[in-house]
Every structure is written in C-alpha cells, then in structure tokens.
C-alpha positions as CSV (number, residue, x, y, z in Angstrom):
1,X,97.5,97.1,123.8
2,X,94.8,95.1,122.0
3,X,91.6,96.5,120.5
4,X,89.0,97.4,123.0
5,X,85.4,96.7,122.2
6,X,83.1,99.7,121.9
7,X,79.7,99.8,123.7
8,X,76.8,97.5,122.7
9,X,75.0,100.1,120.7
10,X,75.6,99.6,117.0
11,X,77.8,102.3,115.4
12,X,78.1,103.1,111.7
13,X,81.1,105.4,111.9
14,X,84.0,106.0,114.3
15,X,83.2,107.9,117.5
16,X,84.5,111.4,117.9
17,X,87.6,112.1,115.8
18,X,90.6,111.2,118.0
19,X,93.9,113.1,117.8
20,X,95.8,110.4,116.0
21,X,99.4,110.6,114.8
22,X,100.1,108.4,111.7
23,X,103.8,108.8,112.2
24,X,103.4,106.7,115.4
25,X,101.8,103.8,113.4
26,X,102.9,100.6,115.0
27,X,101.9,96.9,115.2
28,X,100.4,95.9,118.6
29,X,99.2,92.4,117.9
30,X,98.8,89.7,115.3
31,X,97.3,86.3,114.7
32,X,98.1,83.7,112.0
33,X,95.1,82.3,110.2
34,X,96.8,79.7,108.0
35,X,96.3,81.2,104.6
36,X,96.9,84.3,102.6
37,X,94.3,86.9,103.7
38,X,92.4,88.9,101.1
39,X,89.9,91.0,103.1
40,X,89.0,92.0,106.6
41,X,86.2,94.1,108.2
42,X,85.6,95.2,111.7
43,X,81.9,94.8,112.8
44,X,80.1,98.0,113.8
45,X,80.2,97.1,117.5
46,X,84.0,96.8,117.4
47,X,84.0,93.4,119.0
48,X,84.9,91.2,116.1
49,X,86.8,91.2,112.8
50,X,85.7,89.1,109.9
51,X,88.3,87.9,107.4
52,X,88.5,85.9,104.2
53,X,91.4,84.6,102.1
54,X,92.8,81.9,99.9
55,X,90.6,79.1,101.0
56,X,86.8,78.7,101.3
57,X,86.7,79.7,105.0
58,X,85.0,82.7,106.5
59,X,86.7,83.5,109.8
60,X,85.5,85.6,112.7
61,X,88.1,86.7,115.3
62,X,87.1,88.3,118.6
63,X,89.0,91.5,119.5
64,X,88.8,91.4,123.3
65,X,92.2,90.9,125.0
66,X,91.3,87.6,126.6
67,X,89.9,86.0,123.5
68,X,92.0,87.5,120.6
69,X,93.0,84.8,118.2
70,X,90.2,82.4,119.2
71,X,88.9,82.2,115.6
72,X,85.6,80.7,114.4
73,X,85.5,79.3,110.9
74,X,82.7,78.7,108.5
75,X,83.4,76.7,105.3
76,X,80.2,77.2,103.2
77,X,82.0,78.9,100.3
78,X,83.3,77.0,97.3
79,X,86.3,79.2,96.6
80,X,88.6,81.9,98.0
81,X,86.6,84.4,100.1
82,X,87.7,87.8,98.6
83,X,85.2,90.4,99.8
84,X,83.0,91.0,102.8
85,X,81.0,93.8,104.5
86,X,78.8,94.3,107.5
87,X,75.3,95.8,107.7
88,X,75.8,99.3,109.0
89,X,73.5,98.6,112.0
90,X,75.3,95.3,112.8
91,X,73.7,91.9,113.0
92,X,74.5,90.8,109.4
93,X,77.6,90.0,107.4
94,X,77.8,89.6,103.6
95,X,80.6,87.5,101.9
96,X,81.5,86.5,98.4
97,X,84.0,84.2,96.7
98,X,85.9,83.4,93.5
99,X,83.2,81.0,92.3
100,X,80.5,83.7,92.1
101,X,78.7,82.8,95.4
102,X,77.2,85.5,97.7
103,X,76.1,84.8,101.2
104,X,74.2,86.7,104.0
105,X,75.0,85.6,107.6
106,X,73.5,86.4,111.0
107,X,76.4,87.9,113.0
108,X,78.0,87.0,115.4
109,X,78.3,83.6,113.7
110,X,75.9,81.6,115.8
111,X,74.9,79.4,112.9
112,X,77.0,77.1,110.8
113,X,75.2,78.1,107.6
114,X,74.2,81.5,106.1
115,X,70.6,82.8,106.4
116,X,70.6,83.0,102.6
117,X,72.8,82.2,99.6
118,X,73.1,83.1,96.0
119,X,75.3,80.4,94.6
120,X,75.7,82.1,91.2
121,X,75.5,85.8,91.9
122,X,78.1,86.3,89.2
123,X,79.8,84.3,86.5
124,X,83.2,83.8,88.2
125,X,84.9,85.9,90.8
126,X,82.9,88.4,92.9
127,X,85.7,90.9,93.5
128,X,83.9,93.5,95.6
129,X,80.8,94.3,97.5
130,X,79.3,97.2,99.4
131,X,76.2,97.7,101.6
132,X,73.9,100.7,101.3
133,X,73.9,103.3,104.1
134,X,70.3,102.3,105.0
135,X,71.2,98.6,105.0
136,X,68.6,97.6,102.4
137,X,71.0,96.6,99.6
138,X,74.2,94.7,99.2
139,X,75.8,95.4,95.8
140,X,78.3,93.2,94.1
141,X,80.7,93.5,91.2
142,X,82.6,90.7,89.4
143,X,84.6,89.3,86.6
144,X,81.5,89.2,84.4
145,X,81.6,93.1,84.2
146,X,78.2,93.3,85.9
147,X,77.1,95.3,89.0
148,X,74.1,93.6,90.8
149,X,72.0,94.9,93.7
150,X,70.5,92.3,96.2
151,X,68.1,92.6,99.1
152,X,70.0,92.2,102.4
153,X,66.9,90.6,103.9
154,X,66.5,87.6,101.6
155,X,69.2,87.8,98.9
156,X,66.8,88.4,96.1
157,X,68.1,90.2,93.0
158,X,66.8,93.8,92.9
159,X,68.6,95.3,89.9
160,X,71.4,94.8,87.4
161,X,73.6,97.6,86.2
162,X,75.5,97.0,83.0
163,X,78.0,99.1,81.0
164,X,81.4,98.1,82.2
165,X,83.6,96.3,79.7
166,X,86.2,94.8,82.2
167,X,86.4,93.2,85.6
168,X,84.8,95.3,88.4
169,X,87.2,95.9,91.3
170,X,85.6,98.5,93.6
171,X,82.2,99.8,94.7
172,X,81.1,102.6,97.1
173,X,77.9,104.3,98.1
174,X,77.6,108.0,98.5
175,X,76.7,108.8,102.2
176,X,73.2,109.9,101.1
177,X,72.6,106.4,99.7
178,X,71.2,107.9,96.5
179,X,74.3,107.3,94.4
180,X,76.7,104.4,93.7
181,X,80.1,104.3,92.1
182,X,81.7,101.3,90.5
183,X,85.2,101.0,89.1
184,X,86.9,98.5,86.8
185,X,90.3,97.1,85.7
186,X,90.6,99.6,82.8
187,X,90.2,102.6,85.2
188,X,86.6,103.5,84.3
189,X,84.5,104.7,87.2
190,X,80.7,104.8,86.6
191,X,78.3,107.0,88.6
192,X,74.8,105.4,89.1
193,X,71.8,107.2,90.4
194,X,69.6,105.0,92.7
195,X,67.1,103.6,93.1
196,X,66.4,103.9,89.3
197,X,69.9,102.5,88.4
198,X,70.5,105.2,85.8
199,X,74.0,105.9,84.7
200,X,74.8,109.6,85.3
201,X,78.4,110.0,84.2
202,X,81.6,108.2,83.5
203,X,84.9,109.3,85.2
204,X,88.1,108.4,83.4
205,X,91.0,107.0,85.5
206,X,92.8,105.3,82.6
207,X,96.1,106.5,84.1
208,X,95.5,103.8,86.7
209,X,95.6,101.1,84.1
210,X,98.7,99.7,82.5
211,X,99.7,96.9,80.1
212,X,103.1,95.1,80.1
213,X,103.0,92.5,77.4
214,X,100.0,90.2,78.1
215,X,99.8,91.4,81.7
216,X,97.1,93.9,82.7
217,X,98.0,96.0,85.8
218,X,96.2,97.8,88.5
219,X,92.9,99.4,87.7
220,X,90.9,101.3,90.3
221,X,91.2,99.1,93.4
222,X,89.5,101.2,96.0
223,X,86.7,103.7,96.1
224,X,85.6,105.6,99.2
225,X,83.6,108.8,99.9
226,X,84.5,111.4,102.5
227,X,81.8,111.2,105.2
228,X,80.3,114.5,104.2
229,X,80.1,113.3,100.5
230,X,82.1,116.2,99.1
231,X,85.2,114.1,98.0
232,X,85.6,110.7,96.3
233,X,88.9,108.9,96.7
234,X,90.0,106.6,93.8
235,X,93.0,104.4,94.5
236,X,95.3,102.0,92.7
237,X,98.6,102.5,90.8
238,X,99.9,104.9,88.1
239,X,103.1,105.8,86.3
240,X,103.9,102.3,85.1
241,X,107.4,101.2,84.3
242,X,108.8,99.1,81.4
243,X,107.9,95.7,80.2
244,X,107.8,93.1,83.0
245,X,109.2,95.3,85.8
246,X,105.9,95.8,87.5
247,X,107.0,99.2,88.7
248,X,104.3,101.8,89.4
249,X,103.4,104.4,91.9
250,X,100.8,103.7,94.6
251,X,98.2,106.5,93.9
252,X,95.2,108.0,95.5
253,X,93.3,110.6,93.5
254,X,90.8,112.9,95.2
255,X,87.9,114.2,93.2
256,X,85.3,116.9,93.9
257,X,82.1,114.9,93.8
258,X,79.9,117.6,92.3
259,X,82.2,118.7,89.5
260,X,84.2,115.5,88.9
261,X,87.4,117.6,88.9
262,X,90.6,116.4,90.4
263,X,91.4,118.0,93.7
264,X,94.7,116.2,94.6
265,X,96.9,113.4,93.4
266,X,98.5,111.6,96.3
267,X,101.7,109.6,95.5
268,X,104.6,108.7,97.8
269,X,108.1,110.0,96.8
270,X,109.7,106.5,96.8
271,X,109.2,104.2,93.8
272,X,107.2,101.1,94.4
273,X,106.2,97.9,92.6
274,X,102.9,97.9,94.4
275,X,99.4,99.4,94.3
276,X,97.0,100.9,96.9
277,X,94.7,98.0,97.8
278,X,92.5,100.1,100.2
279,X,92.2,103.8,101.0
280,X,89.7,105.7,103.2
281,X,89.2,109.0,104.9
282,X,89.9,109.2,108.7
283,X,87.6,111.5,110.6
284,X,90.7,113.4,112.0
285,X,91.3,114.7,108.5
286,X,93.6,112.2,106.9
287,X,93.6,109.8,103.9
288,X,94.9,106.5,105.0
289,X,96.0,103.7,102.6
290,X,97.6,100.3,102.5
291,X,99.6,98.8,99.6
292,X,100.5,95.4,98.3
293,X,102.6,94.1,95.4
294,X,106.0,92.9,94.4
295,X,107.7,95.2,96.9
296,X,105.5,94.1,99.7
297,X,103.2,96.4,101.7
298,X,103.3,99.9,103.1
299,X,101.1,102.2,105.2
300,X,100.6,105.7,103.8
301,X,98.9,108.7,105.4
302,X,98.2,112.2,103.9
303,X,96.8,115.1,105.8
304,X,93.9,116.5,103.8
305,X,95.0,119.6,101.9
306,X,98.6,118.3,101.7
307,X,100.2,116.2,98.9
308,X,103.3,115.1,100.8
309,X,102.7,112.0,102.9
310,X,102.6,112.5,106.7
311,X,103.7,108.8,107.1
312,X,105.2,106.2,104.8
313,X,105.9,103.1,106.7
314,X,107.0,99.7,105.3
315,X,104.9,96.7,106.4
316,X,106.1,93.2,106.9
317,X,104.2,91.9,103.9
318,X,101.6,93.0,101.3
319,X,98.3,94.3,102.7
320,X,95.2,93.3,100.8
321,X,92.6,94.4,103.3
322,X,92.4,97.4,105.7
323,X,89.7,98.6,108.0
324,X,89.4,101.2,110.8
325,X,88.1,100.2,114.2
326,X,85.2,102.2,115.5
327,X,87.4,103.6,118.2
328,X,89.2,105.6,115.5
329,X,92.7,104.9,116.8
330,X,93.4,101.4,115.5
331,X,93.6,99.6,112.2
332,X,93.0,96.0,111.3
333,X,94.9,94.7,108.2
334,X,94.8,91.4,106.2
335,X,98.2,90.4,105.0
336,X,99.6,88.1,102.3
337,X,101.7,86.2,104.9
338,X,98.6,84.8,106.6
339,X,98.7,87.4,109.4
340,X,95.8,89.5,110.7
341,X,97.6,92.4,112.2
342,X,96.4,95.1,114.6
343,X,98.0,98.6,114.3
344,X,97.8,101.6,116.6
345,X,97.8,105.2,115.5
346,X,98.6,106.7,118.9
347,X,102.0,107.0,120.6
348,X,102.9,104.0,122.9
349,X,101.9,104.5,126.5
350,X,104.6,106.1,128.7
C-alpha cells in the first residue's frame, strides 16, 4: 500500500494520533533516485516528498499510487543538496547545499528556478535548516559555525547568531516560535530567544562527541521538540569505542525544556557503529529514530516513559533522512543506497 495523499487543506502536523505499532514497521515501496540520498521531507499536503543527495539536484516525487517514482529534478544547486524544509502552510520549499547556497522555491515545482537564492548564505556546507512555526523565517547552520535567519518571502538576511565554535549540525524551533536551539559537532546546544536573538543558555552534550585519532565523531545530529514543547530530544552517538573502530551507541536524550534536566537516555541494547541521523516525537506517544553509519541503518522506537526500545529493526542501508507523513502511519526515508523508501507503521492488511 503506497502513501495516500491527504486533503487539499494544508496541514502542519499529523492528523489525529493513529494507533500505530512500531513492531510492524515494514517497507511498502521504494524508488531509486540514482545517487546517495541525504535528506527527505514530505510536503504538508502529503502529496509529495522532496529529496536531496550527493549531486546538485533537488528532486520531487509524487506519492500517489499511479505516479509514485515519476520524479521531477531541478539542478540549480552547485553542490550536494544536504538539507531541506517546507513552509508549514505549504507552497514553499527551502533547500541548501555543500557550497553554501540557500534557495527558496515555489512548491510544487512549477518553475525551473527558485523564487530567490542566496548563493553564499554560509562559507561552505550548509548542514541544516529549519522553518519557524509562523513561516516567516528559515534558519540555517553551517560549517562556518554560524546560525543565520532569513526571510522566507525574499531570502533577505534578518539576523546572525554567533557563539558556536564548531560545525552546526541541527536546528529546531520551539512550538511557540519564540525560541530556537542549535547544536554542533562538539555536542554544544545553544538556546536562543527570538526575535532578539539573545543566547539564553548552553546545554552540554559533550558525551555525544568523540575523537579517534584525527577523526571527530558524531556531535548532536538531530534536535526536535515534543509538540507541546515540554521535551527536547537531542540525538547522535555516545559511548565511543577504541581508536579507529567507529563503535558507538545510537543515542537519544530527552530533556525537560524548562529545567534543562535529563529525563531519559534512550539507547538500544545491541552495539552499533552508527549514530542517530534523525529522531522525532510521534503523536501516538513514541520517539522514532533512524540510524546510519558503518553498520548500516536501523529503525528504533521507544514508547514515552520507557527506556527499552519497542522496536529495533535493521534497515537495508544507512538512513540519512527520515520524515513522517501527515497521515501519521507511514515514514519516508532517504537511504545511502540511492533508495527513497516508504515504510508503514500499521500491520499488513488481512
């Protein structure tokens, strides 16, 4: 069963929380896009998924049964397309690449070129971006250790946030839109108050940073808030092994947002040489995550309030991007082996 499009009305969150069963996680469809995929996002209507990967192409894939796999490509970027996000109301897509370019697109992709472009939004790789809940700002973080806020309307720079001392890997807006968090390679998470851009506090996740000789490992790779804003999930890798083995534990740490105190540390029992590339809260009361690394990929699920995984299922290859369809029952995943895969969280039909 392929993904089914949701109604035309734009949606910013999944519809009513379905009674999913992560233990029934299964692949239902896939399409090969010809290069290693690094990111994927489902548009708010649920009709398309946008992907980027190890070439300059932005790709849009329709999710209807009859058209799945009929991809549209746009080749405006100059380097690998590593991060993308939709406007919460739909109608706009934002993409970034390894050369520092940031683009704003009308969506669906009716035009061959973006509506606006910042060719040098950062010096080097733009690793992450996020859109504010009200849709007014797209925020980027890159290898120049900077966080920058841009207008979604015309791409003009609104504000710069400085203070990180290493590459920025993850960004997330609090559901109120008044707070932003940014995370870097060395495991530092900064809390910014908006719109002033004032740094409020620094959260220490240095346990998610490791060095093996000249190799720097992990960092905080994913940040996401619970929809009610009470919890922040920080994900990556911890418990690093010896020199050169790359072994660590895929880890999701849940923090109380008000106090900054750790509420839970979620780690699978089995050893991995991989990290959590993406984690988020499912409205049915789960934390869902995907991993990638030397040992390939895995799907992980924890019921909120529990530390033992409800599901730990090996994937066919590393997963670098993961997103939830607005129907709440299916996941879209960008894989290292060029495949965009669709997974279901419901039992197969009888």
